[in-house]
N, CA, C and O atoms as CSV, one atom per row, in Angstrom:
chain,resi,resn,atom,element,x,y,z
A,1,MET,N,N,1.369,-13.876,-1.717
A,1,MET,CA,C,0.946,-12.489,-1.654
A,1,MET,C,C,1.161,-11.840,-3.021
A,1,MET,O,O,2.158,-12.096,-3.695
A,2,THR,N,N,0.237,-11.022,-3.401
A,2,THR,CA,C,0.325,-10.279,-4.647
A,2,THR,C,C,1.146,-9.020,-4.433
A,2,THR,O,O,1.011,-8.361,-3.403
A,3,ASP,N,N,1.990,-8.680,-5.387
A,3,ASP,CA,C,2.717,-7.420,-5.295
A,3,ASP,C,C,1.742,-6.280,-5.525
A,3,ASP,O,O,1.070,-6.231,-6.556
A,4,LEU,N,N,1.661,-5.368,-4.574
A,4,LEU,CA,C,0.748,-4.241,-4.663
A,4,LEU,C,C,1.429,-2.995,-5.198
A,4,LEU,O,O,0.768,-2.039,-5.604
A,5,ILE,N,N,2.728,-3.011,-5.195
A,5,ILE,CA,C,3.464,-1.845,-5.662
A,5,ILE,C,C,4.178,-2.180,-6.970
A,5,ILE,O,O,4.400,-3.345,-7.299
A,6,ILE,N,N,4.523,-1.146,-7.687
A,6,ILE,CA,C,5.267,-1.293,-8.935
A,6,ILE,C,C,6.691,-0.825,-8.663
A,6,ILE,O,O,6.940,0.361,-8.447
A,7,LYS,N,N,7.610,-1.767,-8.677
A,7,LYS,CA,C,8.987,-1.465,-8.301
A,7,LYS,C,C,9.590,-0.345,-9.134
A,7,LYS,O,O,10.293,0.512,-8.600
A,8,SER,N,N,9.325,-0.343,-10.426
A,8,SER,CA,C,9.906,0.699,-11.284
A,8,SER,C,C,9.354,2.075,-10.926
A,8,SER,O,O,10.076,3.067,-11.017
A,9,ALA,N,N,8.088,2.154,-10.521
A,9,ALA,CA,C,7.504,3.434,-10.124
A,9,ALA,C,C,8.125,3.931,-8.822
A,9,ALA,O,O,8.375,5.125,-8.663
A,10,VAL,N,N,8.372,3.013,-7.896
A,10,VAL,CA,C,9.019,3.386,-6.642
A,10,VAL,C,C,10.425,3.887,-6.929
A,10,VAL,O,O,10.846,4.921,-6.410
A,11,LYS,N,N,11.140,3.152,-7.752
A,11,LYS,CA,C,12.510,3.534,-8.089
A,11,LYS,C,C,12.541,4.894,-8.789
A,11,LYS,O,O,13.419,5.710,-8.509
A,12,ASP,N,N,11.597,5.145,-9.693
A,12,ASP,CA,C,11.520,6.437,-10.384
A,12,ASP,C,C,11.223,7.569,-9.398
A,12,ASP,O,O,11.785,8.659,-9.502
A,13,THR,N,N,10.337,7.297,-8.446
A,13,THR,CA,C,9.975,8.314,-7.462
A,13,THR,C,C,11.147,8.640,-6.543
A,13,THR,O,O,11.324,9.785,-6.128
A,14,LEU,N,N,11.937,7.631,-6.235
A,14,LEU,CA,C,13.086,7.805,-5.353
A,14,LEU,C,C,14.379,7.908,-6.159
A,14,LEU,O,O,15.420,7.400,-5.743
A,15,GLU,N,N,14.306,8.562,-7.305
A,15,GLU,CA,C,15.424,8.578,-8.247
A,15,GLU,C,C,16.722,9.122,-7.657
A,15,GLU,O,O,17.804,8.786,-8.139
A,16,GLU,N,N,16.633,9.942,-6.639
A,16,GLU,CA,C,17.831,10.510,-6.022
A,16,GLU,C,C,18.465,9.556,-5.007
A,16,GLU,O,O,19.523,9.853,-4.451
A,17,HIS,N,N,17.819,8.409,-4.765
A,17,HIS,CA,C,18.270,7.485,-3.726
A,17,HIS,C,C,18.436,6.072,-4.280
A,17,HIS,O,O,17.806,5.695,-5.268
A,18,ASN,N,N,19.282,5.316,-3.633
A,18,ASN,CA,C,19.368,3.886,-3.899
A,18,ASN,C,C,18.260,3.212,-3.112
A,18,ASN,O,O,17.886,3.682,-2.037
A,19,VAL,N,N,17.738,2.127,-3.629
A,19,VAL,CA,C,16.651,1.408,-2.965
A,19,VAL,C,C,17.122,-0.009,-2.653
A,19,VAL,O,O,17.496,-0.765,-3.549
A,20,ALA,N,N,17.097,-0.354,-1.369
A,20,ALA,CA,C,17.492,-1.698,-0.955
A,20,ALA,C,C,16.472,-2.703,-1.468
A,20,ALA,O,O,15.283,-2.394,-1.547
A,21,ALA,N,N,16.916,-3.879,-1.809
A,21,ALA,CA,C,16.036,-4.907,-2.364
A,21,ALA,C,C,14.887,-5.256,-1.422
A,21,ALA,O,O,13.764,-5.479,-1.874
A,22,ASP,N,N,15.154,-5.306,-0.125
A,22,ASP,CA,C,14.101,-5.674,0.823
A,22,ASP,C,C,13.137,-4.527,1.136
A,22,ASP,O,O,12.131,-4.740,1.814
A,23,PHE,N,N,13.427,-3.315,0.655
A,23,PHE,CA,C,12.530,-2.178,0.845
A,23,PHE,C,C,11.187,-2.434,0.171
A,23,PHE,O,O,10.140,-2.087,0.718
A,24,TYR,N,N,11.213,-3.038,-1.008
A,24,TYR,CA,C,9.983,-3.284,-1.757
A,24,TYR,C,C,9.028,-4.200,-0.996
A,24,TYR,O,O,7.822,-3.958,-0.971
A,25,ASP,N,N,9.560,-5.240,-0.382
A,25,ASP,CA,C,8.716,-6.151,0.408
A,25,ASP,C,C,8.118,-5.438,1.611
A,25,ASP,O,O,6.945,-5.627,1.934
A,26,ALA,N,N,8.929,-4.617,2.275
A,26,ALA,CA,C,8.441,-3.875,3.443
A,26,ALA,C,C,7.355,-2.880,3.029
A,26,ALA,O,O,6.351,-2.726,3.724
A,27,LEU,N,N,7.559,-2.217,1.910
A,27,LEU,CA,C,6.561,-1.260,1.417
A,27,LEU,C,C,5.277,-1.983,1.023
A,27,LEU,O,O,4.178,-1.513,1.316
A,28,ASP,N,N,5.421,-3.113,0.366
A,28,ASP,CA,C,4.260,-3.904,-0.034
A,28,ASP,C,C,3.460,-4.348,1.195
A,28,ASP,O,O,2.229,-4.324,1.179
A,29,ASP,N,N,4.158,-4.753,2.253
A,29,ASP,CA,C,3.485,-5.148,3.500
A,29,ASP,C,C,2.738,-3.965,4.104
A,29,ASP,O,O,1.617,-4.117,4.588
A,30,ARG,N,N,3.350,-2.798,4.078
A,30,ARG,CA,C,2.728,-1.591,4.641
A,30,ARG,C,C,1.471,-1.228,3.861
A,30,ARG,O,O,0.445,-0.897,4.455
A,31,VAL,N,N,1.545,-1.286,2.539
A,31,VAL,CA,C,0.382,-0.994,1.699
A,31,VAL,C,C,-0.725,-2.010,1.964
A,31,VAL,O,O,-1.898,-1.644,2.045
A,32,SER,N,N,-0.367,-3.262,2.097
A,32,SER,CA,C,-1.351,-4.303,2.395
A,32,SER,C,C,-2.066,-4.011,3.713
A,32,SER,O,O,-3.285,-4.149,3.807
A,33,ASP,N,N,-1.300,-3.606,4.729
A,33,ASP,CA,C,-1.898,-3.249,6.022
A,33,ASP,C,C,-2.857,-2.072,5.889
A,33,ASP,O,O,-3.940,-2.081,6.475
A,34,LEU,N,N,-2.463,-1.061,5.120
A,34,LEU,CA,C,-3.327,0.102,4.894
A,34,LEU,C,C,-4.646,-0.312,4.236
A,34,LEU,O,O,-5.717,0.151,4.629
A,35,LEU,N,N,-4.556,-1.178,3.244
A,35,LEU,CA,C,-5.752,-1.632,2.546
A,35,LEU,C,C,-6.655,-2.459,3.454
A,35,LEU,O,O,-7.876,-2.310,3.420
A,36,ASP,N,N,-6.058,-3.329,4.265
A,36,ASP,CA,C,-6.840,-4.125,5.212
A,36,ASP,C,C,-7.564,-3.221,6.214
A,36,ASP,O,O,-8.742,-3.429,6.505
A,37,ASP,N,N,-6.858,-2.225,6.736
A,37,ASP,CA,C,-7.463,-1.295,7.693
A,37,ASP,C,C,-8.593,-0.495,7.045
A,37,ASP,O,O,-9.640,-0.288,7.659
A,38,ALA,N,N,-8.386,-0.053,5.825
A,38,ALA,CA,C,-9.414,0.712,5.117
A,38,ALA,C,C,-10.651,-0.147,4.873
A,38,ALA,O,O,-11.775,0.332,5.022
A,39,ALA,N,N,-10.457,-1.398,4.504
A,39,ALA,CA,C,-11.587,-2.302,4.276
A,39,ALA,C,C,-12.355,-2.550,5.573
A,39,ALA,O,O,-13.586,-2.586,5.572
A,40,ARG,N,N,-11.633,-2.719,6.673
A,40,ARG,CA,C,-12.301,-2.914,7.974
A,40,ARG,C,C,-13.127,-1.685,8.354
A,40,ARG,O,O,-14.239,-1.808,8.867
A,41,ARG,N,N,-12.572,-0.507,8.096
A,41,ARG,CA,C,-13.298,0.730,8.423
A,41,ARG,C,C,-14.564,0.846,7.579
A,41,ARG,O,O,-15.621,1.220,8.087
A,42,ALA,N,N,-14.456,0.526,6.292
A,42,ALA,CA,C,-15.642,0.569,5.427
A,42,ALA,C,C,-16.677,-0.433,5.924
A,42,ALA,O,O,-17.861,-0.106,5.997
A,43,ASP,N,N,-16.256,-1.635,6.262
A,43,ASP,CA,C,-17.176,-2.648,6.798
A,43,ASP,C,C,-17.835,-2.169,8.081
A,43,ASP,O,O,-19.033,-2.372,8.278
A,44,ALA,N,N,-17.064,-1.537,8.951
A,44,ALA,CA,C,-17.599,-1.055,10.222
A,44,ALA,C,C,-18.661,0.023,10.021
A,44,ALA,O,O,-19.523,0.236,10.874
A,45,ASN,N,N,-18.580,0.696,8.875
A,45,ASN,CA,C,-19.558,1.735,8.553
A,45,ASN,C,C,-20.614,1.231,7.565
A,45,ASN,O,O,-21.299,2.013,6.906
A,46,ASN,N,N,-20.725,-0.100,7.484
A,46,ASN,CA,C,-21.727,-0.744,6.627
A,46,ASN,C,C,-21.657,-0.280,5.176
A,46,ASN,O,O,-22.680,-0.037,4.535
A,47,ARG,N,N,-20.422,-0.161,4.669
A,47,ARG,CA,C,-20.219,0.221,3.278
A,47,ARG,C,C,-19.412,-0.840,2.574
A,47,ARG,O,O,-18.554,-1.481,3.181
A,48,LYS,N,N,-19.680,-1.030,1.298
A,48,LYS,CA,C,-18.878,-1.915,0.452
A,48,LYS,C,C,-17.817,-1.117,-0.306
A,48,LYS,O,O,-16.868,-1.685,-0.845
A,49,THR,N,N,-17.990,0.203,-0.341
A,49,THR,CA,C,-17.075,1.074,-1.071
A,49,THR,C,C,-16.034,1.642,-0.116
A,49,THR,O,O,-16.374,2.294,0.871
A,50,VAL,N,N,-14.773,1.391,-0.415
A,50,VAL,CA,C,-13.683,1.962,0.374
A,50,VAL,C,C,-13.436,3.375,-0.147
A,50,VAL,O,O,-13.273,3.596,-1.347
A,51,GLN,N,N,-13.412,4.315,0.779
A,51,GLN,CA,C,-13.270,5.724,0.414
A,51,GLN,C,C,-11.996,6.306,1.023
A,51,GLN,O,O,-11.425,5.726,1.946
A,52,PRO,N,N,-11.549,7.454,0.505
A,52,PRO,CA,C,-10.318,8.063,1.023
A,52,PRO,C,C,-10.335,8.262,2.542
A,52,PRO,O,O,-9.302,8.145,3.202
A,53,ARG,N,N,-11.485,8.554,3.071
A,53,ARG,CA,C,-11.584,8.777,4.526
A,53,ARG,C,C,-11.293,7.504,5.326
A,53,ARG,O,O,-11.055,7.579,6.531
A,54,ASP,N,N,-11.308,6.340,4.674
A,54,ASP,CA,C,-11.002,5.096,5.352
A,54,ASP,C,C,-9.504,4.905,5.592
A,54,ASP,O,O,-9.093,4.032,6.356
A,55,LEU,N,N,-8.714,5.717,4.940
A,55,LEU,CA,C,-7.268,5.637,5.163
A,55,LEU,C,C,-6.905,6.320,6.453
A,55,LEU,O,O,-5.731,6.361,6.821
């Protein structure tokens, strides 16, 4: 699996919090699911372009 998130960006965004090592994998899985769902929605609407409304 390709990393979809940038760990340093997540850490910077959550600067007030500690980030568990396994959080990144869970977040990456969640993002992957979102992208898969968005692609399915675009396909269902006969589009090749994924749009914000597909989220």
